[in-house]
N, C-alpha and C positions, 0 to 999 in steps of 0.2 A: 525490362518493366519497371515504370516508376511507382515507388509506393510512398506514401504518405502516411505516418503514424501520428496521432495527438495523444497527448496523457503527460501525466505528472513525471517528469525525468527528473531523476535526482543529481541535480547540477549542483549544488548546496551540502549534499553529502547526509541530508534528513531522510533516509530512505524510509519508504514504507513496503510492505508487500507488494503491492503495484507497482511502484518505483523500482524495485528488484525485477520484476518480472519483464517490465520493460527494457530496462537496462540490457537485461541478459538476452530477451529478445532480437532488440534492435543490435546488439553484437554479433549475434549468430546471423541473421539477415543481412546485416552490410557485408558480410564475408563471400557471400554468394555472388557471383560474378555477374550475373542476368537481373540482379537486383540494383537499381539505384533508389537506395531508402533515404529518406527525407522525415526528421522528426521535429514536429511543431510541438512548443511547450512555452510556458509561463515562467518568468524567472526575473530578477533584480533590474536586469537591463536589456533592452533589445539590440539582437547581434544575429550575425550568422556566421558559423565556424563549422569546421571538420573533426571529428574524432576518427581515426584510420580512413574508414571509407563512408562513415556514416555523416550527413550533413542533419545539424543540427540548427533549428531556427528558434530563437527566443525571443518572446513577445514581454515587455514591461508590465508586469502587473502594478496597477495603480492602488490598489487597495486590498480591502478584503473582498473577495468573490462577490459574495451574497449581494453587495450593491451596486456592482459594475456588472451583472449578467448579461444584459443585452449588449453591451459595448464589448464584452470579453468575447461573446458566441460571433459577433459581427467580425471582429478583429482576427479571429481563426478562421472563419471562413473566407475573408480576405486573402489569408496568407495561403491559405489551400489552393485556391484559384488562381493566384499568381504563380504557384510550383506546377500548378495544371498535371496533376499524378494520373494513374492509371487506375489507382484503386486507393482508398483513403481507411484505414484501422483505427477505428476510436476506442479507447481504452477506458474503463469505469464508467457505471451509469450515471456518477455524479456530472452536474454542469460545471463547467461550461463545454467541457470536450464533448460529452454524447449528444448534448444539443447542436452543437455544430458541426456533428456527422450526420442529423437528421435534414441540416439545411443546404447540404450539399448532395442528399442523395440523387436528385433528379439527374446530376451533371456527371458525378462518378459511383461506381460499383463502392460499396460501403458496408463493411462488419464492424462489431462491436464486441469486445471481450467483456465480459461482465465478472469482474473481481471479487464483488461483495455487494448486497442488496443494503442500499442507502434505508432504505423504509425500516430495516433491521437495526442497523448501526443508530438510529436516531432514538429508539427507545430509551437509550443510556443519557441521552444528553440533557440539559435542563437550561431556564432561561432563554435568552435572546436566541440562543444557536437552535433550540430545540423547536423554537417558533419558525425560524428562517429555513430548517430543513424540513418542517410539515407543510409550510406554506409554499416551499419555492421546490425543495429539491426531491422531496416525492412524487409530485405531479411531472415536474422534468422528467424524471428518472421512468415513470410509467410511459409518458411520451416517446422516449428514447426507444424503449422497449419494444413499444408497439408498432413502431415505424420502422426501424434498421432491419432490413429482411435477412440478414445472416449473421447469428448471433454464437460467440463462444462462451460457454461456461466451464469452469473450474473442478465442479463435483457434481454429482449425482443431485445432491440437495439442492441445488441452486438449478441446474436444469428443470427438475420437479417445480421450484418456485416461478421461474420466469415462464414458463409453458402455459401457466395459468393468465398469464398478462399479455399473450402475444401469440399470432399466427405463423412468425417467422419460423426459417430453419433454425435450428439448434445444434451445436455440434459439440461434446464435452471433451475438452484438451485439459487433462490437468497439470498442476504446476510441476515442476521438475528441478532437480536439485544437479550440481556437478560433484559426484563423486570422489573425483581426483584432489579435491580442496583439504578432506579431513583424513586423507587416506593413512599418510605417515606421522600423523600428528600424534607427539605424547603428552601425558598429564602434564600440567604446569604446577611446579613446585610453590609458586604464591598463592595459589587459591586455598584457602584455609580447609582444613578436615571439617568434616560434618556440614556441608553447605548445600543451598539450594540455587537454582538458576532461573531467570525468568528471562525471556528473550522475545522483544516484541515494542509495538507503539504503545507510548504512554498514554493511553486513552482510558475512558471509562468503559468501553466496550472490552477489554482485556482483562478485567476482573482482577487488577493489582491489589485494589483495596483489599478484597478478600484475603489475598497471600499476606498484607504486613498485618491484618486484624487478627491471623493465625499465628504471628511469630509469639504473643506472650504466652500462647497456649502450648505451642513447641516446646518453649525456652524451660518452661516448669521440667521438663522430661530431657531436655538436653540443651542446658545452659550455654554451649561453644558454639550454637549453630550459627553461620551466615548466610543472609540471602544477597546473590548477586542480581542487579536488575540492569539489563543491559537493553538500551533503547532511548528513545526520545520523544517527546510528545507534549501537548498542551497540560498535563494532570501532572507535568514533573514537579513544579513548585508542592502543589497540593500533596503529592505522595510524600515528600521529602517533613512538610509540617505533619501529616500525619504518623511518620516513624517518630519523630519529635514527641508527640502526644502520647504515644503509645509506649516511649519508654525503649523503642529500641533500634535509635537510630546509629548507635555504635554497631550494631549487627546488621546493618543494612547498607550495601555498596554500591551507589549509582554510577554504573560505568561509562555511561554516555551510549554513543553509537557504535558499534564493534561490529566488524566483517571479516569475510575470510578466514586466514588462519586464526586470527586469535579471538573469533568467536569458537572454533572448533577445539581450541584449548580449554575454553571453558566447559566446553559440551563434555570433554575427555577427563576434565578434573573435579568438577562436582560430583556429590551423591545423586542428586536427584534434578531433573528439569520439570518445571510445571506450566502447563498452559491453562490457566485459569479463566479463560473467557465465558463471559455471562450473555454472549450474543453469539449467533449461528456464525462458524469460520466458514468461507468458501473453500478454502484450501490451504490450510495454514503451514507456509513455508518451514515453522519452526519444528512441525511434526514430522516432516519428511526429515528435516535434518538429523 
């Protein structure tokens, strides 16, 4: 069976929960001898190469997705038609991948995994991003959910949400983690005593501003507290400025993106791990970890 997956594959290391899901799922599926797995994604340049048994097709992104939606959707569709698969699996309801999935419905059996609800995530955005998501992303999300006949969701909450928007078949398949990674890891001596850890994308929906705003209050009771922020995202610069404004820049360490054993070193070493999201999480990997 030839399978095409379309979604945001983490080639540049800037992972999201969706990227991690796609990476792990594609790794597992590509090891099954009866599956010829192809992955189509956008990246810095157009090329085709292999990682193990996984065939990766990258299309060069021309600019901000919002301004190139029709062209990006058509480019995805053209690449899918060129590969000519037996089945298409679109990841996430956000454009352009979900929309491209709709456009090949008449030719190939198609399914979609819902990693989160765009309509919920955009509530925390501002300005132009909020306007574009409200005018474009939300309608295209509803369009894809209504049209694609087979939908995978990660949690009962998302299942209930999606079921009000479609008559499609819905399958509940939660996220999973590799229990072997953190099995034998010992605490890291470099992590300071009295510590808090945040792991995730640096965006408004994750509620990191609430964590930073709490720091001056916490420091009154525990002056030596340190917050480790693990992740990357569009809010990074704003968060660093906020830490300076609150006078806690020396108590907050931005680690960038960490994964694998390094991430579990921090899990095992800190006192508290917090998930201060202000939007509904579909199935937060950090909670499972």
